[in-house]
N, C-alpha and C positions, 0 to 999 in steps of 0.2 A: 171680739170675735165677729160680731154680727158685720162692723164694717169692712172688715177684710174679707167676707163672703160678698156680701155687696159687691166690692172691688172684682173678685172673680169671676163675678156674674158678667159684669160689665167687661172686662177682657174676653172672657170664652164667647161672648156675642159677636167676637171677630173672628172668631176662631177658623170657622167655615167661609169667610166673606173675606177675601183680600181687597186690601185697599192701601191707597199710598201712591207715590210716582216710580214709575218704572221707568229708568235710563236706558235706553237702547243705543248702541253705538251699529251703524251699518256702512257698509259701502253706498254711495250714491246709486250704482246698478241696482242695489238688492232693494234701496227706497222707492224704487221703481217698477222693479219686476215681481218684488217677492210680496211687502208688506200691505201693497192694495189689495193682497189675495187673503191676509188673515188677520190684518188690524181690525176690520167691523167684526167679525167674528169675537175675536179675543173681548174687545171692547164690551160687546154684547154678553158676553157672559159674565164679565167683570166691571162692572158699571163705577165700581168705586177707584178704579184703578186709571190714574192719571198717567198717559204715555208722552213720555219725552223722546224723542228722537233724533240722535247725533247724526247728520249723514255727512261722509265726508271719503277722500278716496285714501287720504294719508293714513297707514296701518298706524294704530295707537294701542297702547295697551290699556286693557277694559279697566283695569282695577285704579292703574294711575289716573285713568281719564273721570274716575268715578262713576263708572256705568255699572249698571246693575247686570247686563247680558249683552250679546252683540251677536250678529250674524256675520260669520265667517266662512269664506271658500277654504275648500280641506288645505291648501296649502299656506294658509295665513291662520292656522289655529296655534294660539300660545300653548307652550306645553305644558301648564298647569291647569289650562281649560278642560272643560267637560262638554263632549260634543252630542247635541239632541238634533236628529234629522228633522226638517219640516218641510 
C-alpha cells in the first residue's frame, strides 16, 4: 500500500504542471502572424512543454497527422473539432 501511495504522490506532482510535447499544425501564414504573438507567453507559462510546429499550406486532418491541436480559419475547421478563439 505504501508503494501505491508513493506512486500516486509522484503522479499527482504532475497534475498542475503540464509537460510533454505539443504538436501543433498551422497554416504558414499563422506561423508568421499568430504564433510569434502567443508562443513566448505560452512557453513562459508552461516551461515543461516542448512545442513542435508543423507549418504548411496543405489542409490536413489533425488526427491523421498525429497533431494535438491546430490553427484553422473558419472555413477550414474539421467537423469533429472544437474551436477556441485565440
